[in-house]
Every structure is written in C-alpha cells, then in structure tokens.
C-alpha positions in Angstrom: 13.0 11.3 5.9 15.8 9.7 3.9 14.8 7.8 0.7 16.5 4.6 -0.1 16.1 2.0 -2.9 13.9 -1.0 -3.0 14.0 -3.2 0.1 16.3 -6.0 -1.3 14.3 -6.5 -4.6 16.3 -9.7 -5.3 14.5 -11.3 -2.4 11.1 -9.9 -2.9 9.7 -11.1 -6.2 6.0 -10.8 -5.4 3.5 -9.0 -7.6 0.0 -8.1 -6.6 -2.8 -9.3 -8.9 -5.8 -7.0 -9.5 -9.1 -8.3 -10.9 -10.7 -6.2 -13.6 -14.4 -5.8 -13.1 -16.5 -5.2 -16.2 -20.1 -4.0 -16.1 -22.5 -6.6 -17.6 -25.9 -4.9 -17.3 -25.1 -1.6 -19.0 -23.1 -0.2 -21.8 -22.4 2.9 -19.8 -19.0 3.2 -18.1 -19.0 2.1 -14.5 -18.2 5.0 -12.1 -14.8 4.7 -10.6 -16.0 4.9 -7.1 -18.3 1.8 -7.6 -15.3 -0.4 -8.3 -14.4 -2.7 -5.4 -11.2 -1.6 -3.6 -8.4 -4.1 -3.6 -8.4 -5.9 -0.3 -6.1 -8.6 1.2 -7.6 -11.8 2.6 -5.9 -14.4 4.7 -5.4 -17.7 2.9 -3.3 -19.5 5.4 -2.4 -18.8 9.1 0.5 -21.3 9.3 3.1 -18.6 9.5 6.8 -19.6 9.7 6.6 -23.4 9.3 9.8 -25.2 10.2 10.5 -25.8 6.6 10.1 -22.1 5.8 12.5 -20.9 8.5 15.0 -23.6 7.6 14.9 -22.3 4.0 15.6 -18.8 5.3 18.4 -20.1 7.5 20.0 -21.8 4.5 19.9 -18.5 2.5 21.6 -16.6 5.3 24.0 -19.4 6.4 22.5 -20.0 9.8 22.6 -23.2 11.8 20.2 -24.7 14.3 17.2 -22.6 13.2 14.2 -22.6 15.6 10.9 -20.7 15.6 7.9 -20.0 17.7 4.5 -18.7 16.5 1.6 -16.9 18.0 -2.1 -17.8 17.7 -4.0 -15.6 15.3 -6.2 -12.9 16.8 -9.3 -11.6 15.0 -11.4 -8.8 16.6 -13.5 -8.0 13.6 -11.5 -4.9 12.6 -8.1 -6.7 12.2 -6.6 -10.1 11.9 -3.1 -10.5 13.3 -0.6 -13.3 13.7 3.2 -13.4 14.3 6.3 -15.5 14.5 9.9 -15.3 15.7 12.8 -17.3 14.4 16.5 -17.5 15.3 19.6 -19.3 14.4 23.4 -19.4 15.0 26.0 -17.7 12.8 27.9 -20.1 10.5 30.1 -17.2 9.3 33.0 -17.1 11.7 33.5 -13.4 11.0 30.5 -12.8 13.2 32.0 -14.8 16.2 32.6 -12.8 19.4 34.1 -13.7 22.8 30.6 -14.0 24.1 30.2 -17.5 22.6 27.7 -18.9 20.1 25.2 -16.4 18.9 23.1 -15.5 15.9 20.3 -13.3 14.6 16.7 -13.2 15.7 13.9 -12.0 13.5 10.2 -11.4 14.2 7.4 -10.7 11.8 3.8 -9.5 12.4 1.2 -10.1 9.7 -1.8 -7.8 10.0 -4.9 -7.6 7.8 -7.3 -4.8 8.5 -11.0 -4.3 7.6 -10.1 -1.2 5.6 -7.1 0.6 4.2 -7.6 3.6 6.5 -7.1 1.5 9.6 -4.0 -0.1 8.1 -2.6 3.3 7.3 -3.1 4.5 10.9 -1.4 1.4 12.3 1.5 1.8 9.9 2.1 5.5 10.7 1.7 5.2 14.4 4.3 2.3 14.5 6.7 4.1 12.3 6.5 7.4 14.2 6.7 5.6 17.6 9.9 3.8 16.5 11.5 7.1 15.5 10.6 8.6 18.9 12.3 5.7 20.6 15.4 5.8 18.4 15.9 9.6 17.7 19.6 9.1 16.9 18.9 7.2 13.7 16.7 8.4 10.8 13.8 6.4 9.5 14.3 5.7 5.8 11.6 5.3 3.2 11.8 2.0 1.4 10.2 1.4 -2.1 8.8 -1.8 -3.3 5.5 -3.5 -4.4 3.8 -1.9 -1.3 2.2 1.5 -1.1 4.8 2.7 1.5 7.6 1.2 3.6 10.0 2.3 6.3 13.2 1.0 7.9 15.4 2.1 10.8 18.7 0.6 12.0 20.9 1.3 15.0 23.3 -0.4 17.4 24.1 -0.6 21.1 27.7 -1.4 22.3 28.0 -4.4 24.5 29.0 -3.3 28.0 32.1 -5.2 29.2 30.9 -4.9 32.8 27.6 -6.7 32.0 29.5 -9.7 30.5 32.1 -10.0 33.3 34.7 -10.1 30.5 37.0 -7.3 29.5 37.8 -6.3 26.0 34.6 -7.5 24.4 34.4 -5.5 21.1 30.8 -6.4 20.3 27.7 -4.7 19.4 24.0 -5.5 19.3 22.7 -4.3 16.0 19.0 -3.9 15.2 17.0 -3.3 12.1 13.2 -2.6 12.3 10.8 -1.9 9.6 7.3 -2.1 8.1 5.3 -2.0 4.9 1.7 -1.2 4.0 -0.2 -2.2 0.9 -4.0 -1.5 0.8 -5.3 -3.0 4.1 -2.2 -5.1 4.7 0.6 -4.3 7.2 3.7 -6.3 7.8 6.1 -5.3 10.5 9.6 -6.9 11.1 12.2 -6.5 13.8 15.6 -8.2 13.6 18.7 -8.1 15.9 22.0 -9.8 16.4 25.3 -9.5 18.2 28.4 -9.0 16.0 32.0 -7.8 16.4 32.2 -4.0 16.2 34.2 -4.1 12.9 31.4 -6.2 11.3 28.6 -3.8 12.0 27.8 -3.0 8.3 27.9 -6.6 7.3 25.6 -7.4 10.2 23.2 -4.7 9.1 23.1 -6.3 5.6 22.3 -9.8 7.0 19.6 -8.4 9.2 18.1 -6.4 6.4 18.0 -9.6 4.3 16.4 -11.5 7.2 13.7 -8.8 7.3 13.1 -9.1 3.6 12.7 -12.8 3.8 10.3 -12.6 6.7 8.2 -10.1 4.7 8.2 -12.6 1.8 7.2 -15.4 4.2 4.3 -13.3 5.5 3.1 -12.2 2.1 2.7 -15.8 1.0 -0.2 -16.2 3.5 -2.5 -13.6 2.0 -4.2 -12.9 -1.3 -5.1 -9.6 -2.9 -8.7 -9.5 -4.3 -11.3 -7.1 -5.5 -14.2 -9.3 -4.5 -17.0 -7.5 -2.8 
C-alpha cells in the first residue's frame, strides 16, 4: 500500500473534541478501561442541502449544481444516509466533443454502534475496491481520522460508443473512505475530461471528495457520553 500525505488538509479543518472524564467519588485513579470510548452521534440528517452543494460548486468552479439525497436508515447497529451532487465544468479546459459535462460526487455517512463494526465495514469496502480495480494501487491517506484510503483510475471513452470519431476523452474516477472511531465516510467521484487533462481532473475530483467528507462530518458530533 502506498502512503500519501494528508487528504487535502487545506479543505479539511476539522478537529475532534474529546471530553475528559474525572472521577468524583474517589481519590484513586480511574482505570483506563472504565473510561467511555469516544463515539460519534448524529446531530443532523439533512446531508447535502442545496446551499451546501452550491458552496462546493463555487469552490470548484461548477455551474448548475444539483443534488439528490437518500432517506436515513437505522437498523440498530448502524445509521446510514447518503447524497449525490453534480455540476457542469466552467473551466473550458475540461470541455470535450461530447458536449456539456461535469463531475459527479457521492458521499455515504455511516455511524455504527461500535468501532469494531465500523472497522470491518471500512476494511471490506477498501479491499473490495482494490479487487475491482487491480490495476491501480490503494493509497493510504492521513488526516484527523484513524485511517483513510483512496484509489483513482480512468477508462478511455470508446469512439464507437459515442458515434463520433477522434474523441480524446477519459472517464476518471476517484474513490475513497475514512474511519474515525465508529464513524465511516465513503466517497466516490467521477467526471469526463480530455485525455491531456487527466491529472488536473484527478485533482478536482480529489478536492470534491474532500469537500464531501467535510460536508458529512458537519452532521455528527464526537462524544464520550455513556
């Protein structure tokens, strides 16, 4: 596994607050294993409001930003919700002969009953993505979370499928996920760009993923309450 730097730290300025618990009935030190484990709780399920995705679109120079959201699901062991947003490129460098296009990004916010369940979900998703895209390495991404991963790859656009010849375009994809205690956030982004703009496209999609992680993180709170 390749190790890379922080996942766009300029876009992720979130710090986890931990409550310090002090024993009040005894002068003896409280055993470490009696301290409540930090756990995330959902504070708001209104993921990806229009104003939130409009702000993301402004930062990435996207036009006509739209979004759709899923209904939260709570089965007692996990709470999950998701949203998808998309917009059109304003940057003419990303224009192709295929017409108007732009990136799409999805985020899944998942809060589990315990950290072990979150870890299993994180590892299974990461390993499954690597199996599906064996030609690209999963990279480890450092940040405020306990662990993070990212993978990026591209698929050339087939001229035959577009009924147009000489279409030098690629569909680029960046997927990833992070885990912190019992919190898992998964992101997937994609967009069509000219072949020579692949690296620039990867950068925009990575930024989109960062901003969606930030959007999801705003809807939970870290606590040590029993």
